[in-house]
C-alpha positions as CSV (number, residue, x, y, z in Angstrom):
1,M,81.3,7.0,181.6
2,T,84.7,5.2,181.6
3,C,87.7,6.0,179.6
4,G,86.9,3.0,177.4
5,Q,83.5,3.3,176.2
6,G,84.2,7.9,176.1
7,S,86.9,6.5,173.3
8,A,84.7,4.0,171.7
9,S,81.7,6.5,171.4
10,G,84.1,9.5,170.3
11,L,85.3,7.5,167.3
12,A,81.7,5.8,165.9
13,G,81.2,9.1,164.0
14,R,84.6,9.7,162.3
15,R,85.9,8.5,158.5
16,P,87.8,5.3,158.4
17,A,90.9,6.4,157.2
18,T,90.9,9.1,160.8
19,V,89.7,5.8,162.5
20,H,93.0,3.5,161.0
21,A,95.3,6.0,162.0
22,L,94.3,6.4,165.4
23,A,94.2,2.4,166.0
24,I,97.7,2.5,164.5
25,L,98.7,5.4,167.3
26,L,97.1,3.2,169.7
27,A,98.8,0.1,169.0
28,A,102.0,1.8,168.9
29,V,101.4,3.1,172.5
30,L,100.4,-0.2,173.7
31,A,103.7,-1.7,172.4
32,G,105.6,1.0,174.2
33,F,103.7,0.0,177.3
34,L,104.6,-3.3,177.3
35,S,108.3,-2.9,176.1
36,A,108.6,-0.7,179.4
37,C,106.8,-3.8,181.4
38,A,109.2,-6.1,179.9
39,G,112.1,-3.6,180.0
40,L,114.5,-1.2,178.5
41,P,115.1,-1.9,174.7
42,K,118.7,-2.9,174.0
43,P,120.8,0.3,173.1
44,E,121.4,0.1,168.9
45,K,125.0,-0.8,167.6
46,P,126.8,2.7,167.2
47,E,127.4,3.4,163.5
48,L,130.8,3.5,162.4
49,P,132.4,6.2,160.8
50,K,131.6,6.8,157.2
51,I,133.8,8.1,154.5
52,P,132.8,10.3,151.7
53,V,133.7,9.5,148.7
54,S,132.7,11.7,146.3
55,P,131.8,11.1,142.4
56,E,135.2,13.0,141.3
57,Q,137.0,10.9,143.4
58,L,135.6,7.6,141.9
59,V,136.1,9.0,138.5
60,E,139.5,10.2,138.7
61,L,141.3,8.1,140.9
62,P,142.9,6.0,137.9
63,W,144.9,3.7,140.0
64,I,145.5,2.5,143.7
65,H,148.3,-0.4,144.7
66,A,148.2,-2.7,147.8
67,Y,150.8,-5.3,148.5
68,P,152.4,-6.5,151.6
69,A,155.6,-5.4,151.8
70,R,158.3,-8.0,151.6
71,W,159.9,-7.5,155.0
72,H,158.7,-5.2,158.0
73,G,159.0,-1.6,157.4
74,N,159.4,-2.1,153.9
75,S,162.9,-2.9,154.8
76,Q,165.1,-3.9,152.1
77,A,166.0,-7.1,153.8
78,A,166.1,-8.9,157.1
79,C,168.4,-10.6,159.8
80,S,168.2,-13.2,162.4
81,I,171.0,-13.6,164.6
82,T,170.8,-17.1,166.1
83,F,172.6,-18.8,168.4
84,D,173.1,-23.4,168.8
85,D,173.0,-25.2,171.9
86,G,172.4,-22.7,174.3
87,T,176.0,-22.9,176.2
88,L,176.6,-20.8,178.8
89,D,178.8,-18.1,177.2
90,Q,176.2,-17.5,175.0
91,Y,174.2,-16.4,178.0
92,L,177.0,-14.3,179.8
93,L,178.5,-13.0,176.7
94,A,176.7,-12.8,173.3
95,A,173.1,-11.7,175.1
96,P,174.6,-8.7,176.8
97,E,176.0,-7.6,173.8
98,L,172.4,-8.1,171.7
99,D,170.9,-6.3,174.3
100,A,173.2,-3.1,173.8
101,R,172.0,-2.8,170.7
102,G,168.5,-3.4,171.0
103,I,168.7,-6.8,168.9
104,K,166.5,-9.6,169.9
105,G,168.0,-12.8,168.7
106,T,166.8,-16.8,169.0
107,F,168.5,-19.1,170.9
108,F,167.9,-22.5,169.9
109,I,168.6,-24.9,172.8
110,I,169.0,-28.1,173.8
111,T,166.4,-29.0,176.4
112,G,167.2,-32.4,178.0
113,P,170.5,-32.0,179.9
114,R,169.4,-28.3,180.7
115,E,168.1,-29.3,184.5
116,E,171.8,-30.9,185.0
117,G,173.3,-28.0,183.4
118,L,176.2,-30.1,181.5
119,W,175.6,-31.7,178.1
120,K,178.1,-33.9,176.5
121,D,179.1,-32.8,173.3
122,G,181.0,-36.0,171.6
123,T,184.0,-36.0,174.2
124,T,183.7,-32.3,175.2
125,D,181.9,-31.1,178.4
126,R,179.7,-28.0,177.9
127,Q,178.1,-26.1,180.6
128,L,174.3,-24.9,179.8
129,F,172.6,-21.8,180.7
130,S,169.7,-22.6,183.2
131,W,166.1,-22.6,182.5
132,D,165.8,-19.7,184.7
133,Q,168.2,-17.6,182.5
134,A,166.2,-19.0,179.6
135,R,163.2,-17.7,181.1
136,D,165.7,-14.2,181.8
137,L,166.3,-14.3,177.9
138,Q,162.8,-14.7,177.0
139,A,161.6,-11.9,179.4
140,R,164.3,-9.5,177.5
141,G,162.6,-10.1,174.4
142,H,164.7,-13.1,172.8
143,E,163.3,-16.0,171.1
144,I,163.7,-19.4,173.4
145,A,163.6,-22.0,170.6
146,S,164.2,-25.7,170.0
147,H,167.6,-27.7,169.4
148,T,165.5,-31.0,170.1
149,A,165.9,-33.0,173.3
150,T,170.0,-34.3,172.9
151,H,170.7,-33.2,169.7
152,V,170.6,-36.3,167.5
153,D,171.3,-36.1,164.0
154,L,167.8,-36.5,162.6
155,K,168.7,-37.0,159.1
156,A,170.9,-40.1,160.1
157,H,168.3,-41.2,162.5
158,P,165.2,-39.9,161.2
159,H,163.4,-42.7,163.3
160,L,164.1,-40.1,166.5
161,A,162.6,-37.7,165.3
162,E,159.4,-37.7,167.4
163,A,160.9,-38.4,170.5
164,E,163.5,-36.0,170.3
165,I,161.1,-33.4,168.8
166,G,158.2,-34.2,171.0
167,K,160.1,-34.1,173.9
168,A,161.6,-30.4,173.2
169,Y,158.7,-29.0,172.6
170,D,157.2,-30.4,175.8
171,S,160.0,-28.8,177.9
172,L,159.9,-25.5,176.2
173,R,156.0,-25.5,176.8
174,Q,156.4,-26.3,180.5
175,E,159.4,-23.9,181.2
176,L,158.9,-21.3,179.4
177,S,154.8,-21.0,179.8
178,L,154.8,-21.2,175.6
179,D,151.6,-22.2,174.0
180,K,152.9,-23.4,170.5
181,P,156.5,-23.1,170.1
182,F,157.0,-21.8,166.6
183,S,160.7,-22.3,166.0
184,L,163.1,-25.2,165.5
185,G,166.8,-25.7,164.6
186,W,168.0,-28.5,163.2
187,P,170.7,-30.2,164.8
188,Y,174.1,-30.3,162.7
189,W,171.7,-28.1,160.3
190,R,170.2,-31.1,158.5
191,S,167.3,-33.3,158.6
192,S,165.5,-35.6,156.1
193,P,161.7,-35.9,154.9
194,A,160.4,-38.0,157.5
195,A,161.9,-35.8,160.6
196,N,160.6,-33.1,158.6
197,E,156.9,-34.4,158.4
198,Q,157.1,-35.3,162.5
199,A,158.6,-31.6,163.0
200,R,155.4,-30.2,161.3
201,R,153.3,-32.1,164.0
202,F,154.6,-29.5,166.6
203,H,156.6,-26.5,164.9
204,Y,156.1,-24.3,162.0
205,A,159.6,-22.9,160.7
206,G,162.7,-24.9,160.6
207,R,166.2,-23.4,160.3
208,A,168.7,-25.6,158.3
209,G,171.7,-24.4,156.6
210,G,175.5,-25.5,156.6
211,I,179.2,-24.5,156.8
212,Q,179.6,-24.3,153.5
213,G,177.7,-21.8,150.9
214,S,178.0,-20.8,147.6
215,S,177.2,-17.6,146.3
216,G,173.1,-17.4,145.6
217,S,172.8,-20.6,147.9
218,P,170.5,-20.6,150.7
219,G,173.8,-22.0,152.7
220,L,175.1,-18.4,152.1
221,G,173.0,-17.0,154.4
222,G,169.5,-17.6,154.5
223,A,166.8,-16.9,152.3
224,N,168.9,-15.6,149.8
225,G,166.4,-13.4,147.9
226,K,164.5,-16.2,146.9
227,A,161.1,-17.6,147.7
228,L,161.0,-20.2,150.5
229,D,159.7,-23.4,149.6
230,D,159.8,-25.5,152.7
231,Y,159.7,-23.3,156.1
232,M,160.6,-25.8,157.4
233,M,164.3,-25.8,155.8
234,I,165.3,-22.4,155.8
235,G,168.8,-21.6,155.2
236,S,171.5,-20.3,157.0
237,R,175.2,-19.8,157.2
238,A,177.1,-21.1,160.3
239,I,179.9,-18.7,161.7
240,L,183.2,-20.5,162.3
241,S,185.8,-19.2,164.9
242,T,187.9,-18.2,162.0
243,E,185.3,-16.0,160.7
244,T,186.5,-12.4,159.7
245,I,184.6,-9.1,158.5
246,A,186.5,-9.3,155.5
247,K,185.0,-12.6,154.8
248,L,181.3,-11.9,155.7
249,D,181.4,-8.4,153.9
250,P,180.4,-10.1,150.6
251,V,177.7,-12.0,152.3
252,F,175.6,-9.2,153.6
253,D,176.2,-7.4,150.3
254,E,174.8,-10.3,148.2
255,V,172.3,-11.2,150.7
256,Y,171.0,-7.5,151.2
257,G,171.3,-6.2,147.5
258,N,168.6,-9.4,146.5
259,G,166.5,-8.3,149.2
260,G,166.8,-11.9,151.5
261,W,166.9,-13.1,154.8
262,F,170.8,-13.3,156.4
263,V,170.4,-15.9,159.1
264,P,174.1,-16.4,160.8
265,S,174.1,-19.6,163.1
266,F,176.5,-19.1,165.7
267,H,177.8,-21.3,169.0
268,G,180.6,-20.1,170.8
269,I,181.4,-16.3,171.7
270,N,185.5,-16.1,173.9
271,D,186.5,-12.9,175.7
272,G,189.5,-14.9,176.7
273,L,188.5,-14.8,179.9
274,I,185.6,-17.0,180.4
275,P,185.9,-21.1,181.6
276,S,186.6,-23.2,178.4
277,T,183.9,-25.9,179.9
278,A,181.2,-22.9,179.0
279,L,182.0,-22.2,175.9
280,G,180.3,-23.4,172.8
281,W,181.8,-25.1,169.4
282,E,183.8,-23.0,167.4
283,A,183.9,-20.2,169.4
284,L,183.9,-16.8,167.9
285,E,186.3,-13.8,169.6
286,L,183.9,-11.4,171.5
287,E,185.2,-8.7,169.7
288,T,184.9,-10.4,166.3
289,F,181.4,-10.5,167.0
290,R,180.9,-6.7,168.2
291,S,182.3,-5.8,164.8
292,L,180.1,-8.3,163.1
293,L,177.2,-6.7,164.5
294,D,178.5,-3.3,164.3
295,G,178.8,-3.9,160.6
296,L,175.1,-5.3,160.4
297,A,174.3,-1.4,161.6
298,G,175.5,-0.1,158.2
299,Y,172.8,-2.0,156.3
300,S,168.9,-1.1,156.6
301,F,168.2,-4.9,157.8
302,W,164.9,-5.5,159.6
303,L,166.8,-7.1,162.8
304,A,164.0,-9.9,164.5
305,P,164.1,-13.3,166.1
306,F,163.8,-16.5,163.8
307,G,160.3,-16.8,164.6
308,E,159.2,-13.5,163.9
309,V,160.8,-13.4,160.6
310,A,159.3,-16.6,159.4
311,R,155.8,-15.6,160.9
312,Y,155.8,-12.8,159.1
313,A,157.4,-14.6,155.6
314,M,154.0,-16.9,156.1
315,Q,152.1,-14.6,156.7
316,R,153.1,-12.1,154.0
317,D,152.9,-15.1,151.2
318,E,149.1,-16.2,152.0
319,L,147.2,-12.4,152.4
320,M,144.9,-12.1,149.7
321,L,143.6,-8.5,149.1
322,E,140.8,-6.9,147.2
323,I,140.4,-3.3,146.4
324,L,136.9,-2.2,145.7
325,N,136.0,1.6,144.6
326,D,132.4,2.1,144.2
327,S,129.3,3.8,145.4
328,A,130.2,2.4,149.0
329,G,133.4,3.9,148.9
330,L,137.2,2.9,148.7
331,R,137.5,-0.4,150.4
332,I,140.6,-3.1,150.8
333,H,139.5,-6.6,152.0
334,Y,142.2,-8.7,153.4
335,S,142.2,-12.4,154.3
336,S,144.4,-15.1,155.1
337,R,143.9,-18.8,155.4
338,L,146.3,-18.7,158.7
339,D,145.1,-19.3,162.4
340,P,145.2,-15.9,163.7
341,S,146.1,-17.0,167.3
342,I,149.2,-18.4,165.7
343,F,150.1,-16.1,163.3
344,N,149.2,-12.8,164.8
345,R,151.8,-10.2,164.0
346,S,151.1,-7.3,161.7
347,L,152.0,-6.8,158.1
348,T,153.7,-4.2,156.1
349,L,150.8,-2.9,153.7
350,V,152.3,-0.9,151.1
351,I,149.4,1.7,149.4
352,E,150.6,3.4,146.4
353,L,148.5,6.5,144.9
354,P,149.0,8.7,141.7
355,F,151.0,12.0,142.8
356,A,147.6,14.0,142.3
357,Y,145.9,12.3,145.6
358,R,146.6,12.0,149.2
359,L,145.6,9.4,151.9
360,E,143.8,10.9,154.5
361,S,142.5,7.9,156.3
362,I,142.2,4.5,157.2
363,I,139.5,3.0,159.6
364,E,139.0,-0.8,160.4
365,E,135.4,-1.4,159.8
366,D,135.0,-4.2,162.3
367,N,135.7,-1.8,165.3
368,G,135.9,1.5,163.8
369,D,140.1,1.8,164.4
370,L,141.8,4.9,162.8
371,L,145.2,3.3,161.7
372,A,148.2,5.5,161.8
373,F,150.2,5.3,158.2
374,Q,153.5,7.2,157.3
375,P,154.4,8.2,153.7
376,D,157.1,6.2,152.2
377,G,158.8,8.2,149.6
378,Q,158.6,6.9,145.6
379,A,159.6,8.5,142.3
380,F,156.6,7.8,140.2
381,A,153.7,7.8,143.2
382,K,153.0,8.6,146.9
383,R,153.5,5.5,148.8
384,Y,152.2,5.1,152.5
385,L,153.0,2.3,154.6
386,V,150.2,1.1,157.2
387,E,150.7,-1.8,159.7
388,L,148.1,-4.4,158.7
389,P,146.0,-6.1,161.5
390,P,146.2,-10.3,161.4
391,G,143.6,-12.3,160.5
392,S,140.8,-11.0,157.9
393,G,138.7,-7.4,157.7
394,V,138.1,-4.5,155.6
395,L,139.9,-1.3,155.5
396,L,137.8,1.9,155.0
397,V,140.2,4.2,153.1
398,Q,139.9,8.0,152.7
399,V,141.6,9.5,149.5
400,Y,141.7,13.3,148.5
401,R,142.7,14.5,145.4
402,E,144.9,17.7,145.7
403,S,144.6,21.0,144.0
404,L,146.2,21.2,140.9
């Protein structure tokens, strides 16, 4: 008797329920056999960590606030040290002073005459730092950005904007391996609606400004505590050779007090020894430059390149948050319409809880990463800072009620 005959014979006298159960078992064995023949099954996706939330937590947590900090690290204000034209003195004198203080600046460079190394500024010849030196500055963490190809006044000649901005853009991409140069510094700090339209085809943020700025105006020092209506026309303050710390202290105080963004615009730096042809326009004495940088240290400015601060502000303004607290746990959904491949820096997220609670952990749902956070004191609540990844996602938040 074969195995098949024996099985069939043995089944004949059993009750229908038993027959049905054995049939299911046989089907399962056959399915397993076929699966083994086809290859091993794919491993299941590992389950993400679950955050236990007790009913007491859901009922008793009276409120939770979450919002992006105005500036990175919840700093009171921001500051970007910027230079125009890309003259040799900036590389030889200014950059080492920044490096010595751990400050990363932005150098808006004229790209057209850089290969020759000499720029005709009206009737004045000015030596420029080379592309190799630009790459060196970039490697040291400084931003190298566009100041157009030949420094044409694009407010007076808007029809030249496409060529001037486009040529400089292509040079920066080729020479510095920049996929998408982010920032533009307008020649003479000015532009026109037609030039702005062309600039937006190539860049995301533009630095404008001027020599004279009244209290409360962008020309005083950048984004003076006010919302930025046009990121292609961010204000700045020109720093002239006659600048003194006494003149700048009130500017520091005002912009810092308003939670603003101070953007000084430097040109030349003079140590009294460098050849005059290497000097930029309106060269500031080196000792005054040093004093200015040291004066900034007395404030809690977030010091970062122009493009980095602009990128942060744009991501901050576009961030959308939704807080959910239900049977699935406490979650913060975050999203943005911006392209995360371009707007790719983290944001400082502020989470505030009542004093009776403490933040235990934050997990990024997509990949299970545990995000670091740090306490940041507040009079009426417990406040925590966490670096929010760019793009969109969900944070799983674990909160505990402390013993009273």
